[in-house]
C-alpha positions as CSV (number, residue, x, y, z in Angstrom):
1,M,-31.7,60.4,226.1
2,K,-30.1,58.4,228.9
3,I,-30.2,59.2,232.6
4,N,-26.5,60.2,232.6
5,Q,-27.2,62.9,230.0
6,V,-30.3,64.1,232.0
7,E,-28.1,64.2,235.2
8,Q,-25.7,66.6,233.4
9,L,-28.4,68.8,231.9
10,V,-30.5,69.2,235.0
11,G,-27.7,69.2,237.6
12,I,-29.2,66.6,239.9
13,T,-28.1,63.1,240.7
14,K,-29.4,59.9,239.2
15,G,-30.6,59.0,242.6
16,N,-32.7,62.1,242.8
17,I,-34.1,61.4,239.3
18,R,-35.1,57.9,240.2
19,F,-36.6,59.1,243.5
20,Y,-38.8,61.5,241.6
21,E,-39.9,58.7,239.3
22,K,-40.7,56.5,242.4
23,E,-42.8,59.3,243.8
24,G,-44.7,59.7,240.6
25,L,-43.4,63.0,239.6
26,L,-41.7,61.7,236.4
27,T,-42.7,59.0,234.0
28,P,-40.1,58.6,231.3
29,G,-40.7,56.4,228.2
30,R,-39.0,53.1,227.6
31,N,-36.8,52.2,224.7
32,N,-38.6,49.4,222.7
33,E,-35.3,47.7,221.8
34,N,-33.7,47.3,225.3
35,G,-36.4,48.5,227.8
36,Y,-34.1,51.2,229.2
37,R,-35.6,54.5,230.3
38,D,-35.7,57.0,227.5
39,Y,-35.9,60.6,228.7
40,S,-37.2,63.3,226.4
41,D,-36.5,67.1,226.2
42,A,-39.9,67.6,228.0
43,D,-38.7,65.4,230.9
44,V,-35.6,67.6,231.2
45,V,-37.7,70.7,231.3
46,W,-40.0,69.2,233.9
47,L,-37.1,68.0,236.0
48,K,-35.7,71.6,236.0
49,K,-39.0,72.8,237.3
50,I,-39.0,70.1,240.0
51,K,-35.5,71.1,241.0
52,L,-36.6,74.8,241.2
53,L,-39.5,74.0,243.4
54,R,-37.5,71.6,245.7
55,M,-34.8,74.3,246.1
56,L,-37.6,76.5,247.4
57,D,-38.5,73.6,249.8
58,V,-41.9,73.0,248.2
59,P,-43.1,69.6,249.4
60,I,-43.3,66.6,247.0
61,E,-47.0,66.4,247.8
62,E,-47.6,70.0,246.5
63,I,-45.6,69.3,243.4
64,L,-47.7,66.2,242.7
65,R,-50.8,68.4,243.0
66,L,-49.3,70.9,240.6
67,K,-48.6,68.1,238.2
68,S,-52.1,66.7,238.4
69,G,-53.6,70.2,237.9
70,S,-55.5,70.1,241.2
71,L,-53.4,73.1,242.4
72,T,-52.4,76.2,240.5
73,L,-48.9,77.5,240.7
74,E,-50.2,80.9,242.0
75,D,-52.0,79.2,244.9
76,A,-49.0,76.9,245.6
77,M,-46.6,79.8,245.8
78,G,-49.1,81.8,248.0
79,R,-49.5,78.9,250.4
80,H,-45.7,78.2,250.5
81,M,-45.0,81.9,251.2
82,I,-47.2,81.7,254.2
83,Q,-45.3,78.6,255.5
84,L,-42.0,80.3,254.9
85,Q,-43.2,83.4,256.7
86,R,-44.2,81.3,259.7
87,R,-40.8,79.6,259.7
88,Q,-39.1,83.0,259.5
89,T,-41.1,84.3,262.4
90,N,-40.2,81.3,264.5
91,L,-36.6,81.5,263.5
92,E,-36.5,85.2,264.4
93,A,-38.0,84.4,267.8
94,A,-35.4,81.7,268.3
95,Q,-32.6,84.1,267.3
96,G,-34.0,86.6,269.7
97,V,-33.8,84.1,272.6
98,C,-30.2,83.2,271.6
99,A,-29.3,86.9,271.5
100,Q,-30.8,87.4,274.9
101,I,-28.7,84.5,276.4
102,R,-25.6,85.8,274.6
103,D,-26.0,89.4,275.8
104,S,-26.5,88.2,279.4
105,R,-22.9,87.0,279.2
106,S,-23.9,84.1,281.5
107,Q,-21.9,80.9,281.8
108,L,-23.8,77.7,281.6
109,D,-23.7,77.1,285.3
110,A,-25.4,80.5,285.9
111,L,-27.9,80.3,283.1
112,D,-31.4,81.1,284.3
113,A,-33.1,78.3,282.4
114,D,-36.4,78.8,284.2
115,G,-36.6,82.5,283.3
116,V,-35.8,81.8,279.6
117,L,-38.2,78.9,279.4
118,E,-41.0,81.1,280.9
119,S,-40.3,83.8,278.3
120,M,-40.4,81.2,275.5
121,E,-43.6,79.7,276.8
122,R,-45.2,83.2,276.7
123,Q,-44.1,83.6,273.1
124,E,-45.6,80.1,272.3
125,Q,-48.9,81.2,273.7
126,E,-48.8,84.1,271.3
127,G,-48.3,81.8,268.3
128,T,-44.5,81.3,268.1
129,K,-43.4,77.7,267.6
130,F,-40.1,76.5,269.1
131,M,-38.7,73.0,268.6
132,N,-40.7,70.7,270.8
133,V,-38.2,68.0,272.0
134,G,-41.0,66.2,273.9
135,K,-43.2,65.7,270.9
136,Q,-42.2,62.5,269.2
137,D,-43.9,60.6,266.4
138,K,-43.5,57.3,268.1
139,L,-46.0,55.6,265.9
140,T,-43.7,56.1,262.9
141,R,-40.8,54.7,264.8
142,Y,-42.7,51.7,265.9
143,V,-43.9,50.8,262.4
144,S,-40.4,50.1,261.0
145,P,-39.1,47.6,263.6
146,I,-42.5,46.0,264.2
147,G,-43.2,45.7,260.5
148,A,-39.9,44.0,259.8
149,A,-40.3,41.7,262.8
150,A,-43.8,40.8,261.6
151,V,-42.6,39.8,258.2
152,V,-39.8,37.6,259.7
153,L,-42.3,36.1,262.2
154,V,-44.8,35.2,259.4
155,M,-42.1,33.6,257.3
156,M,-40.7,31.7,260.3
157,A,-44.2,30.6,261.3
158,A,-44.9,29.3,257.8
159,F,-41.6,27.5,257.9
160,I,-42.5,25.9,261.3
161,A,-45.9,24.9,259.8
162,L,-44.1,23.3,256.9
163,I,-41.8,21.3,259.3
164,A,-44.9,20.3,261.3
165,W,-46.5,19.1,258.1
166,G,-43.5,16.8,257.7
167,F,-44.5,14.9,260.8
168,T,-47.9,14.1,259.3
169,V,-46.6,12.4,256.2
170,S,-45.8,8.7,256.1
171,P,-42.5,7.6,257.6
172,E,-41.3,6.4,254.2
173,D,-41.7,9.9,252.7
174,A,-40.7,12.0,255.7
175,P,-37.1,13.3,256.2
176,P,-35.0,11.9,259.1
177,I,-36.3,13.1,262.5
178,G,-33.0,14.7,263.3
179,V,-33.2,16.9,260.2
180,I,-36.7,18.0,261.0
181,I,-35.8,18.9,264.6
182,G,-32.8,20.8,263.4
183,L,-34.7,22.7,260.8
184,A,-37.5,23.5,263.3
185,A,-34.9,24.9,265.8
186,I,-33.6,27.5,263.3
187,P,-36.8,29.6,263.1
188,V,-37.4,29.3,266.8
189,V,-34.0,30.8,267.5
190,V,-34.6,33.5,264.9
191,I,-38.0,34.3,266.4
192,I,-36.5,34.7,269.9
193,G,-33.8,36.9,268.5
194,V,-36.2,39.1,266.6
195,L,-38.5,39.5,269.6
196,A,-35.6,40.4,271.8
197,A,-34.3,43.0,269.2
198,V,-37.8,44.5,268.9
199,Y,-38.1,44.8,272.7
200,Q,-34.8,46.5,273.0
201,R,-35.6,48.9,270.1
202,I,-39.0,49.8,271.7
203,K,-37.2,50.6,274.9
204,Q,-34.9,52.9,273.0
205,I,-37.9,54.6,271.4
206,K,-39.6,55.1,274.7
207,G,-36.4,56.6,276.1
208,G,-36.3,59.1,273.3
209,E,-32.8,60.4,274.1
210,E,-31.2,59.1,270.9
211,D,-34.0,60.6,268.8
212,A,-34.0,63.9,270.7
213,A,-30.2,64.3,270.4
214,A,-30.4,63.6,266.7
215,Q,-32.3,66.8,266.1
216,Y,-29.4,69.0,267.2
């Protein structure tokens, strides 16, 4: 069957289905005549199981292990129940702090932040986990802008090398000098712009305000 039919039968979007394929959770067959994906009844059944597990917030990595047989369903559910219990405990602790602030009937100006933070820190020492706005995975944030910049820089460097090579050929075969200089100026400008953009992005990452605010 086609992906539109699968979408209706399972109740998830085509985007989700393709995402699961990309992650290796689903490998539909191909129609020999047109090369299109050809989903089977077994694919639909498996997608429903994926949907169930994802609705329970089971990670993709765990589902992959279930699919490969390296993890049993019983063990997966037991591990996930522990994770859910930890989240529930942390949420209950956060709710307790919220109730404490609410019941104090304090306005923001009179809020005793030091006292509440001390209480939360004591709870964290006992194992409770509140959201840590100071902990940031900066490495992940650096990879994207620096990786994109690196690709552009490599391409531009190769382009400059090509232009430089043009100077080494005989005058009869070389393009006009004005054209070469003009072409060489383009990647130089792009490189400067990319480096400036990366520098500004890294400053934003170090500041952390935008990323911290996005969690609320």
